[in-house]
N, C-alpha and C positions, 0 to 999 in steps of 0.2 A: 504494500500500500504506500503510495507516494503523497507528498504534500500537493494538493490540487492547485490548479491555476485559478487565481482569484480576481482576475482583472488584468487588463493590458499593461497597467502601470505598476502593478504590485509584484515585487521581486522576492519577498520573504514574508514569513508570518511567525507569530509567537504562539507557542503551545500554552494555553491557559489551564486546561484540565483534561486528564484522561478519564473517561467513563468506564473503560474496560482495562483489565490487566491480563498478563500472560496466563493462559489456561482458561480464560473465559470464552464461552460460546458467543458468537455474534451472528446475527442475521443480516442479509443484504439490505442496504439502506438504513440499518440501525446506527444511531449516533455512537461514534467511538470516542471522539475528543472534541473539545472546543478550542478554537484558534482565534487570534486577533491580528488584524493588520492596522496600518495607520488610517484606514478608512472605516472599518466596521468589524464587530465580533461576529463569528459564524460557527455553526456546527458542521462537523465533517462526518458524513455517513460512511459505512463500510461499503467497499466495492465488491465484496463477495461474502458468501456464507461459509462459516467454518469456525476454527478455533484460533485465537491469537497465540502465537508461539513466541513472539519477540517484540518488544517495544524498544526502539533505538534512541529515543530522545526523552528527556525529562520535561516536566512542567517548567515554564518560563524560558525554555530554550528558544532561540531564534533560528528558524530553519528556512533555507532557500526553497523556492517553488521547484517542484520536480524531484525533490530528494526523498529517498525511502525513509519512512518514519516508523513503519511496523511491518511485521510479516504475519500472514494468515494462512493456516494450513486448511486447505479445502478438501483433503483426502479422507478425513475421518478422525474420530476421537482417539484412536489407538496409537497414533504416532505424534503425540503432543510433546513438544520440547519447550519448556518454559524458561524464560530468562528475564532478568531485570536490567534496566539500563545502567551501565557502569562506564566509568571513564576509560577503562582499558578496552571495552568492547564497542564503544561508541565510535562510529566512523567520522572521519573529518568531512563533515557535510559540505564545507565550502568547496571541496574538491570533487564532489559527486556530480556526474553528468548522466542523467537518466533518460533513456529513450524507451517508449512503450514497447513491451514484449521482448526487450533485450536484457539479459541478466545484469545486475549492478556490478560495476567494476570501478573501484576507486582509482583516481588518477595518481601517478607517481608523485610522492611528496618531495619534489625538487624545488629548490628556491630559485626558479628561473626568473630572470628579469625580462620585462617586456621589450619589444622592439622600440627603439628610440623614436621611430617615425610613426608609431601607432599610439593613439591616446589611451592612457591606462584607465581601466574601469575600477570604480570604487563603489561598494554597496552603501546604501543609506546608513546602515549601522556603523560602518567604518568611518564615514564622514562625520557622523554625530560624535563619535568618540574623539576623533581628531579635533573637532571644534571645541569640545568640552575641555580637552587637555592642552589647547593652545598649540597644536602641532601644525606647522605651516605646510603648504603644498610642496615646498622644496624638500622638507623632511619626509613627507609622505611618499614622494617619488623615490626616495632613497631606501625605503624599507623593503627588504627582500620579501617577496610573497611566496607562500607555500601553497596557495590555492591554484585552481585550474588556470592555465595560461599565465602563471606567475602573479595572479591577483593577490592583493593583501587581504588576509582573512582577519576575523575578530581576534583570533589567537595571536596573529603576527603583530597587530597594533598594540594589544595589551602587553605583549612581551617587550615591545619597543618602549612603551610607557614605563614599565617596571625598570628596565635597564637605564632609561634616560634619567630616572630619579636617583639611580645609584652610581652612575658612571660620571667621570670628569667631563666638563663641558666640552673639552677639545676632542673627545673621542668621536669617531664617525659612527653613523647609524649601523653600518655593517659590522664594526667591531663590537658595538654594544649588543647587537642581536646574536653574536656568536657566543656570548657568555651565558651559560645556563643560569636562569633565575627562576624563582618560584613565582608563578603568576596566579593571582586571585581572580577567578571567573566572576564577573559582575553580572548580576541579574538584569535582564532586559527591562524589568519593571522600575529600576532605580538608575538615576543619572550617574555617570562616571565622576568621581570626586577626587580631588587631590588630598591625600591623607595628611599633608602638612598644613592644610587650610584650617584655620582656627574656627571653632563654631561661633555662630552669631549669637550675641546676647541681646534679648529683647527686654526692654524696660516696661514696667507697669503691669497691669492686669491684662494678659493676652491669652488667646487660645490659638494653638498651632495645629493646623489641619494639613495633612499630607495630600498633595494633589493625586487624584486617581490617574490611571494610565491615559484615559481619553482627554482629561483636562490638560495633561502635559503635552499631548499631541496638538490639541487646539492652540495652546499657548505658543508652541513652536511654529505652527503654520501661520499664525497671525504675525509673529515677529518676522518670519522669513518673507511674508508677502510685503510687509512694509520696507524691508531691505531690498526687495526685488523691483517693485513697481513704484513709479512716481505718482502717488495718489493725488487726485483732484476730485472734488465733489461739487456738483451743481444741483440746484433745487428748482422745483416748479410747484405751482398750486393748481389743483384740478377741481372743477365743479362736477362731481359724480352723482348729481341728483337723479338723472335719468337711469343710471345703472342701479342705484340703490332702490329706487321705486320699482324697477322691473324685477329685480330679484325678490323683493318683498311680495310682489304680486304672484310670481310663478313658483316659489320655492316649495309649497305644499304639493302642487300638481307634479312638479319635477320629481320630488321624492316618491310620490305614489307611483309614477310611471316607470322611473329608472331604478328605484330602490336605493338611491344615493342622495345625500344632502348636498345641495350646491352652496358652496362658500364663495367668497370674493376671489380667492386665489386663482381658480381656472379662468376667471374673467380678466384678471391682471395678466396672466400668462398669455392669453389670447392676444391682448393688446401689445405685449412685448414682442411676440412672434411676428405680428404684422409690421411692426416698426423695424425689426431687424431685417426683414425682407427689403426694406427701403435703404437701410444703412448697414450693410453686411460686415463692416469692420468691427462692429460691436460684438460679433461672434468670431473671435480670432484669438491667436496666441502669438508670442514672439519667440523665434528661434535664432539667437544671435542677431544678425542684421536682416533676417527674413521675417515677413509677416505671413502667418499661416491662417487663411480665412477658412473657417469651418462651415461647410455647406450643410452638414447635419445639425439641425438646431435642437440641441439637448439642453433643456432648461432645468437647472438645479433650484430646489426650494429649501431654504433653511428651515429646519424643523426642531422645535424644542423637545428635549427628552424629559421624562419624569424627574431625573436627577439634576436637571438644570443645564446639562450640556447641550450642545447643538450638533446636529448632523445634517448633511445636505444630500438627500436622495435626488436622483436625476430622472426627469421625464424624457425618455428617448424619442427623437423625431417628433417633437411637439407640434411642428408645423403641419404634420400629416393627420392630426387628430382634430375632430370637431369638439364642440363644447361638452357634449356628453362623454366623449372619450377622455378629454382632459380632466373632467370631474372625477371619473373613475380612477384615473391614474393618480391624481392628487390625493384622494381619500385612501386609496390602497397603500401608497407609499408612506403616507403620514401614519396610518394605523400600524403598518409593519415596523416603522421606526420606533414608535412608542412602545410596542410590545417586544422589541428586540428580535424581530423576524426578518430584518433586511438581509438580502444577499449581498456579497461583495460587489457584484456587478451593478447593483442598484445605486451605488454611489460613485461610479466612474464615468468618464466621458462627457462631463458637463462642459458646455460652451458659454453659458451665461447663467447668472444666479439671481434669484429674487428672494428677498427677505422681508417679512412683514413685521416691522417693529410696532405697528399699531395694535397688534395682538396684545401687547403688554401695556398699552396706554400711551406710548410715545407718539408725538405728533410728527416727528421727523428723526432721521438718523444719518450718520456718516459711516456706512459699512466699509469693511476691509475686503479687498478683492480676493476672490477664491482662486488661487494660482492653479494652473497656468492661464486662467482666463484674464481678460483685460477690462471687464466691467461687471458691476453688481448694482442692482437697483433695490432701494428700500421704499416701502409704502408705509405711511403713517396712519394714525387713527382717523376715521371719518367723523367729522364734527359738524353739527348744525351751526351756521353763522348767518347773520344778516349781511346780504351782499347787494351791490348795485347791479341791477339787471337792465341791459340795454334792449329796448324794443323799438319798432318803427314809430310808435306813438310817443316815445321819449323814455327817459330813464326812470326806473322805479326801484324800490327796495323790497327784497323778498328773503325768505328763509331758505337757504340752500345747504346741501350736503357737500362740504369741502374737505379736501385731503391734500396733504403735502406728499410729494414723491421726490426722492433724491437719487442721484446716480454718481457712484464713485467709479472713476475710470483711470486707466494707465496713460499718463500724459506723455509717455515715450512715443506712443503712436496715435493717440486720440487727443486732438486739440480741443480747447474749450468750445470752439464753434461746432464741431461735430458732436461733442458730448451734449451740449445744450440743445442742439437741433433734434437729436434722437430723443432726449427727455421730453421735449415739447411735442414730438410726434406721438409718444406714448400717451401724453396728457390729452391730446386731441382725440385719439382713439377712444379714451374713456369718456370724454365729454360729449362726443358725438354718438354715444351708444344709442341704438334704436330702442325706444321704450315700448314699441309694438312688436318687437321681435318674437317669433314663435319658438317654442322650445323643441 
């Protein structure tokens, strides 16, 4: 049994919990373990019926996609061989290259250096450790890698960190790595810390709460986004009276006919999709000096979880769905997120994100871009206000349903003119909503 592919951008996963142990019987599609990625937690079902004979990784281990994690005997109960994960039996998973139906063969553990003309690959885990320990890219390039194709593994960089703290400053990385040192394996749940760092002393009456894994990931993604994109936010005020009145009029019939409650979110997404069709640069990403315009409009919607964290499930090909289809997708993904039933693929591939800060009573917000996207829109709370209404007979004052919307965009490629024009286009779509529209 191998670690399954969990999305195009996900290269590794953390084992959270084993539900089965060596010697346990397992049915096909029965949950064997829980795993976590930087996107979502997920259950992994068995790919065959039989008896688990070997578990190759422990809980909290970080395992690359495609690596063998357990062995299942499908031949019967009379040939069971049980074993527990141990350091001596555990394969160097960084070196494993698994192809379906071909027996696992670990790559030779040679500290080969990559070709100087080929960019060297580093896993997100290795880069995180390097950043936490203050290891420069020059030092990282000089660390001999024992992984496949000379890649630097977690073991290699931890060995380098341990030797760096004990070796004279003048020693080279190669000399330091050649000296055997005892390396403490640090759990993926905890950040890498410098042991010489003095603990922080907090004054006064305080309560210290350790961040959970998801909150740590959210914090990192937010900081990384600010370091990556030049954030600019524009605002617009929309009169959504027609939209509000239409929804109020049809919501009972809609629920009776479709079995789904219609919220404002699918109506907002519909307006966003129509506007992106006019201004496609808002659905793009940056690759060096290249602008990659995404033709598939996959709209992410920020969803609050019961524990207060946020997750962004993605509605794939939103431009190909009618209002009923959008409503079913919005409700289905929101319910799956709140009940912990999201699949890894449900949170990947987004090209533009919508967040509804009005759900929590805010009238406006300045959201942070969800990388590698270049824009995110926030909608505030809808409030009744007295407004000046222009009519052919003259101006009058009336009670209108008003809403602020804001757009944060990457100023590297989206200038204020384009960002504001797009935002006003979304506003016009909402204001010109047909109050006589059939459901």
